[in-house]
C-alpha positions as CSV (number, residue, x, y, z in Angstrom):
1,M,-17.3,-3.6,7.8
2,D,-14.7,-1.4,9.5
3,L,-14.0,-2.4,13.1
4,I,-11.2,0.1,13.8
5,N,-11.6,3.7,12.8
6,L,-8.9,6.2,13.7
7,Q,-10.0,9.7,12.7
8,N,-7.5,12.6,12.5
9,I,-5.4,11.3,15.4
10,N,-2.8,13.7,16.8
11,V,-0.4,12.8,19.6
12,S,2.1,15.2,21.1
13,Y,4.2,14.8,24.2
14,D,5.4,18.4,24.4
15,K,2.5,20.2,22.7
16,K,4.8,21.3,19.9
17,N,6.0,18.3,18.0
18,N,3.4,15.8,17.0
19,I,4.3,12.1,17.2
20,L,1.2,11.4,15.1
21,E,-0.1,14.0,12.6
22,N,-3.8,13.8,11.5
23,L,-3.5,10.0,11.3
24,N,-6.4,8.1,9.7
25,L,-6.7,4.4,9.6
26,K,-9.6,2.0,9.0
27,V,-9.3,-1.8,9.7
28,K,-11.9,-4.3,8.6
29,K,-13.3,-6.9,11.0
30,G,-11.2,-10.1,10.9
31,E,-8.3,-8.3,9.1
32,L,-4.6,-8.5,10.1
33,V,-3.1,-5.1,9.5
34,S,0.6,-4.3,10.2
35,L,2.1,-1.0,11.1
36,L,5.5,-0.8,9.5
37,G,8.2,1.7,9.6
38,P,11.6,2.7,11.2
39,S,12.1,3.5,14.9
40,G,10.4,6.7,15.9
41,C,7.9,6.7,13.0
42,G,4.8,6.5,15.3
43,K,3.8,2.8,14.9
44,T,4.0,1.9,18.6
45,T,2.3,5.2,19.5
46,T,-0.6,4.3,17.2
47,L,-0.9,0.9,18.9
48,R,-0.9,2.5,22.3
49,V,-3.6,4.9,21.3
50,V,-5.8,1.9,20.3
51,A,-4.8,0.0,23.5
52,G,-5.7,3.0,25.7
53,F,-2.3,3.7,27.1
54,I,-2.2,7.1,25.3
55,E,-5.0,9.6,24.9
56,P,-4.7,11.5,21.7
57,T,-4.4,15.3,21.8
58,A,-6.9,15.5,18.9
59,G,-9.1,13.0,16.9
60,K,-11.2,10.0,17.7
61,F,-10.8,6.2,18.0
62,L,-14.0,4.3,17.1
63,L,-14.5,0.6,17.6
64,G,-17.5,-0.3,15.4
65,D,-19.9,2.6,16.1
66,K,-18.7,3.2,19.6
67,D,-16.3,6.0,20.6
68,Y,-13.4,4.5,22.6
69,T,-11.2,7.6,22.7
70,K,-11.6,8.1,26.4
71,I,-12.4,4.6,27.6
72,P,-9.8,3.4,30.1
73,V,-7.5,0.4,29.3
74,H,-9.2,-2.0,31.7
75,N,-12.6,-1.5,30.1
76,R,-11.4,-2.1,26.5
77,N,-11.2,-5.9,26.5
78,F,-8.3,-6.0,24.0
79,G,-5.7,-8.7,23.9
80,L,-2.1,-7.3,24.2
81,V,1.2,-9.1,23.4
82,F,4.4,-7.2,24.0
83,Q,8.0,-7.6,23.0
84,S,8.9,-8.8,26.4
85,Y,5.8,-11.2,26.8
86,A,5.4,-9.9,30.4
87,L,4.7,-13.3,31.9
88,F,4.5,-13.7,35.6
89,P,7.5,-15.7,36.6
90,H,5.9,-17.2,39.8
91,L,2.9,-18.5,37.9
92,T,2.7,-21.7,35.8
93,V,1.6,-21.6,32.2
94,E,-2.0,-22.3,33.0
95,E,-2.0,-19.8,35.8
96,N,-0.6,-17.1,33.5
97,V,-3.2,-17.8,31.0
98,A,-6.0,-17.8,33.6
99,F,-5.0,-14.5,35.1
100,G,-7.2,-12.2,33.0
101,L,-10.2,-14.5,33.5
102,K,-9.7,-14.4,37.3
103,M,-9.6,-10.6,37.2
104,K,-13.0,-10.8,35.6
105,K,-14.2,-13.0,38.5
106,M,-15.3,-15.8,36.1
107,P,-16.4,-19.1,37.7
108,K,-13.5,-21.5,38.4
109,E,-14.9,-24.3,36.2
110,E,-15.4,-21.9,33.3
111,I,-11.8,-20.6,33.7
112,K,-10.5,-24.2,33.7
113,T,-12.4,-25.0,30.5
114,K,-11.4,-21.9,28.6
115,V,-7.7,-22.2,29.6
116,A,-7.6,-25.8,28.5
117,E,-9.2,-24.9,25.2
118,I,-6.8,-22.1,24.4
119,L,-3.7,-24.0,25.5
120,E,-4.7,-26.8,23.1
121,T,-5.2,-24.2,20.3
122,V,-1.6,-22.9,20.7
123,D,-0.2,-26.4,21.3
124,M,0.8,-25.8,24.9
125,S,-1.4,-28.2,26.8
126,H,1.5,-30.6,27.6
127,L,3.4,-27.7,29.3
128,A,0.5,-26.3,31.4
129,K,2.3,-27.0,34.7
130,R,5.7,-25.4,33.8
131,Y,6.9,-22.0,34.8
132,P,8.1,-19.4,32.2
133,K,11.8,-20.0,33.1
134,E,11.4,-23.6,32.0
135,L,10.1,-22.6,28.5
136,S,11.9,-21.7,25.3
137,G,11.4,-18.2,23.7
138,G,8.8,-19.6,21.2
139,Q,6.9,-21.3,24.0
140,R,6.8,-18.2,26.1
141,Q,5.5,-16.3,23.1
142,R,2.7,-18.8,22.6
143,V,1.7,-18.5,26.3
144,A,1.6,-14.7,25.9
145,I,-0.7,-15.1,22.9
146,A,-2.9,-17.6,24.7
147,R,-3.2,-15.2,27.7
148,A,-4.3,-12.4,25.3
149,L,-6.8,-14.6,23.4
150,V,-8.4,-16.4,26.3
151,I,-10.4,-13.3,27.3
152,E,-12.0,-13.4,23.8
153,P,-10.9,-9.9,23.0
154,S,-12.4,-7.5,20.5
155,L,-8.9,-6.8,19.1
156,L,-5.5,-8.5,19.3
157,L,-2.7,-6.0,19.6
158,L,0.9,-7.3,18.9
159,D,3.9,-5.0,19.6
160,E,7.0,-6.4,18.0
161,P,6.2,-9.8,19.5
162,L,9.0,-11.7,17.6
163,S,11.9,-9.4,18.1
164,N,13.4,-11.4,21.0
165,L,13.5,-14.7,19.0
166,D,16.3,-16.0,16.9
167,A,15.9,-15.9,13.1
168,K,14.7,-19.5,12.6
169,L,12.1,-19.3,15.3
170,R,10.8,-16.0,14.0
171,L,10.0,-17.6,10.7
172,K,8.1,-20.4,12.5
173,M,6.3,-18.2,14.9
174,R,5.1,-15.7,12.3
175,V,3.4,-18.5,10.4
176,E,1.8,-19.8,13.7
177,I,0.5,-16.3,14.5
178,R,-1.1,-16.0,11.0
179,K,-2.6,-19.5,11.2
180,L,-4.1,-18.7,14.7
181,Q,-5.4,-15.3,13.6
182,Q,-7.1,-16.8,10.6
183,K,-8.5,-19.7,12.5
184,L,-10.1,-17.5,15.2
185,G,-11.0,-14.6,12.8
186,I,-9.8,-12.0,15.2
187,T,-9.0,-8.5,14.1
188,T,-5.3,-7.8,14.7
189,L,-2.9,-4.9,14.7
190,F,0.7,-6.0,14.4
191,V,3.6,-3.5,14.9
192,T,7.0,-4.4,13.3
193,H,10.0,-2.7,11.6
194,D,10.7,-5.9,9.7
195,Q,9.5,-5.7,6.1
196,E,9.7,-9.4,5.3
197,E,7.9,-10.4,8.5
198,C,5.2,-7.9,8.0
199,F,4.6,-8.8,4.3
200,S,4.4,-12.5,5.1
201,I,1.4,-12.3,7.5
202,S,-0.6,-9.2,6.7
203,D,-3.8,-8.5,4.8
204,R,-2.8,-4.9,4.5
205,V,0.1,-2.8,5.6
206,A,0.3,0.9,6.8
207,V,3.8,2.3,6.2
208,L,4.5,5.2,8.6
209,N,7.0,8.0,8.4
210,K,7.3,10.7,11.0
211,G,3.7,10.2,12.3
212,V,2.1,10.0,8.9
213,I,0.8,7.0,6.9
214,E,2.6,7.3,3.6
215,Q,0.9,4.2,2.1
216,F,-1.9,1.8,3.2
217,D,-2.2,-1.1,0.9
218,T,-1.7,-4.8,0.3
219,P,1.8,-6.1,0.8
220,E,2.0,-7.0,-3.0
221,N,1.1,-3.4,-4.0
222,I,3.5,-1.8,-1.6
223,Y,6.3,-4.0,-2.7
224,S,5.8,-3.6,-6.5
225,N,4.2,-0.1,-6.7
226,P,5.3,2.1,-3.8
227,A,3.5,5.5,-3.6
228,T,6.3,7.7,-2.3
229,E,10.1,7.8,-2.3
230,F,10.2,7.0,1.4
231,V,8.1,3.9,0.9
232,A,10.2,2.9,-2.1
233,R,13.5,3.2,-0.2
234,F,12.1,1.3,2.8
235,V,11.0,-1.7,0.7
236,G,14.3,-2.0,-1.2
237,F,14.3,0.3,-4.2
238,E,17.8,1.8,-4.6
239,N,17.9,3.6,-8.0
240,F,16.2,7.0,-8.3
241,F,16.3,9.4,-11.2
242,E,14.6,12.7,-12.1
243,L,12.5,12.6,-15.2
244,N,10.4,14.8,-17.5
245,K,7.4,13.3,-19.3
246,I,7.6,13.8,-23.1
247,S,4.7,11.6,-24.2
248,E,2.0,9.4,-22.8
249,D,4.4,6.5,-22.0
250,T,7.9,8.1,-22.3
251,Y,10.1,10.0,-19.9
252,E,13.5,11.6,-20.4
253,N,16.2,12.5,-18.0
254,E,18.4,15.7,-18.1
255,G,21.0,13.8,-20.2
256,G,18.5,13.0,-22.9
257,I,18.1,9.3,-22.0
258,K,14.6,8.2,-22.9
259,L,12.7,5.6,-20.9
260,K,9.4,3.8,-21.9
261,V,7.2,3.3,-18.8
262,T,4.2,0.9,-18.5
263,R,2.8,2.7,-15.5
264,A,3.0,6.4,-16.4
265,K,1.5,9.1,-14.3
266,E,-0.1,12.5,-15.1
267,N,2.6,14.7,-13.7
268,S,5.1,16.3,-16.2
269,K,8.0,16.1,-13.8
270,A,8.5,12.9,-11.8
271,K,11.0,10.7,-10.0
272,G,11.5,7.2,-11.4
273,T,12.8,4.2,-9.5
274,I,13.7,0.6,-10.1
275,R,15.0,-2.3,-8.0
276,P,18.5,-3.6,-8.5
277,D,17.1,-7.1,-9.1
278,D,14.8,-5.9,-11.9
279,I,17.6,-4.5,-14.1
280,R,19.1,-6.9,-16.7
281,I,22.7,-6.9,-18.1
282,V,22.3,-7.4,-21.9
283,E,24.4,-7.7,-25.0
284,D,22.1,-5.9,-27.5
285,D,20.5,-2.5,-27.6
286,L,17.0,-3.2,-26.4
287,E,14.2,-0.8,-25.3
288,N,15.4,1.3,-22.3
289,T,19.1,0.2,-22.6
290,V,21.7,2.4,-20.9
291,E,25.5,1.9,-21.3
292,G,27.8,2.2,-18.3
293,T,31.1,1.3,-16.7
294,I,31.4,-0.9,-13.6
295,E,32.9,1.1,-10.7
296,I,32.4,-1.4,-7.8
297,R,31.6,-5.1,-7.7
298,T,30.3,-6.7,-4.5
299,F,29.7,-10.4,-3.8
300,L,26.3,-11.2,-2.3
301,G,26.4,-15.0,-2.3
302,K,23.8,-15.9,-4.9
303,A,24.5,-12.9,-7.0
304,Y,27.0,-10.0,-7.6
305,Q,26.0,-6.4,-7.1
306,Y,27.5,-3.8,-9.5
307,D,27.7,-0.1,-9.1
308,V,27.6,1.1,-12.7
309,K,28.4,4.7,-13.8
310,T,25.9,5.8,-16.6
311,A,24.6,8.9,-18.2
312,M,21.7,8.6,-15.8
313,G,24.0,8.6,-12.8
314,N,25.2,5.6,-10.9
315,I,22.9,2.6,-11.1
316,I,23.0,-0.4,-8.7
317,V,22.2,-3.7,-10.4
318,N,22.2,-7.3,-9.0
319,S,23.1,-10.1,-11.4
320,E,23.3,-13.8,-10.9
321,N,26.9,-15.1,-10.6
322,N,26.9,-17.4,-13.7
323,V,28.6,-14.5,-15.5
324,V,31.1,-12.3,-13.6
325,Y,31.9,-8.8,-14.8
326,E,35.1,-6.9,-13.8
327,K,35.6,-3.5,-12.4
328,G,36.2,-1.0,-15.3
329,E,34.3,-3.2,-17.8
330,K,31.7,-1.6,-20.0
331,I,28.2,-3.2,-20.0
332,K,24.7,-2.5,-21.1
333,L,21.8,-2.3,-18.7
334,Q,18.2,-2.8,-19.7
335,L,15.5,-1.2,-17.4
336,P,12.3,-3.1,-18.3
337,S,9.4,-0.7,-18.8
338,N,7.0,-2.7,-16.5
339,K,9.5,-2.6,-13.6
340,I,10.0,1.2,-13.6
341,V,7.9,2.9,-10.9
342,I,7.0,6.5,-11.3
343,L,6.6,8.1,-7.9
């Protein structure tokens, strides 16, 4: 069952240039969906439309079967967690968490019970009397999440909630967010520009580019089978080449290099791509082997990266450092047919 249904959403701040362009998105109940993309792609604007901070210039936002497009923020009952956490510095942890319930004029005993329960859920009971300045970044984030969840929201909306944490804590907290979301079964929209963070916790991912969703799919499918060149580049593909289809499973470039492809498409002209990690340096002439000369070698730690000049253009390949090749050396590259993606 779809809980969130964004239908042909347009947002424009100057009535000329759309920040969002006919955006459509459906999110199932209990699902965690991430909005992924570079700065300015429209992901935060999409979240703000759902939250009620922005009214779209066209389109509808349905929650279940109810039209929420014009419902004000304070009547939406959504949990919001921002990049800055926005905790009240003069209130203790339990007072911060209780704030939304007090605004709803809930009985004191019920507030006390609910706050105690949610602080236990996020493992913050022992810090209930502390103030935000006495907490670490990760602890402040958990308080912000507890405050968002205690009102029992229809949706949880997270806008880059981990960006102020150091790398180690980000890893820990994204696991905690996922565990909490699955435990409570709450439908969640998560905004991030971090691909790894997004893929690690999401059921599905919407990749945005200039206000348009270029691909909406599982993390696994987006990573291994991007739908467009933009998505491919965003998730780490670096080698692109123009191809003509010459048979059901074979393509050819302008220089006459033929490539067998496992996942062919119908179009006669296409662009192919492959990750640097998926290319093999080989000794023999195997299927999809291309000869080349190393122009640049870069040390990556666990591997070396080579920029290789070939008849298909320059190809970037990553190779484990058990064998090291020198600049100017001639090598053979094999592009496995099941790793080539046709866009």
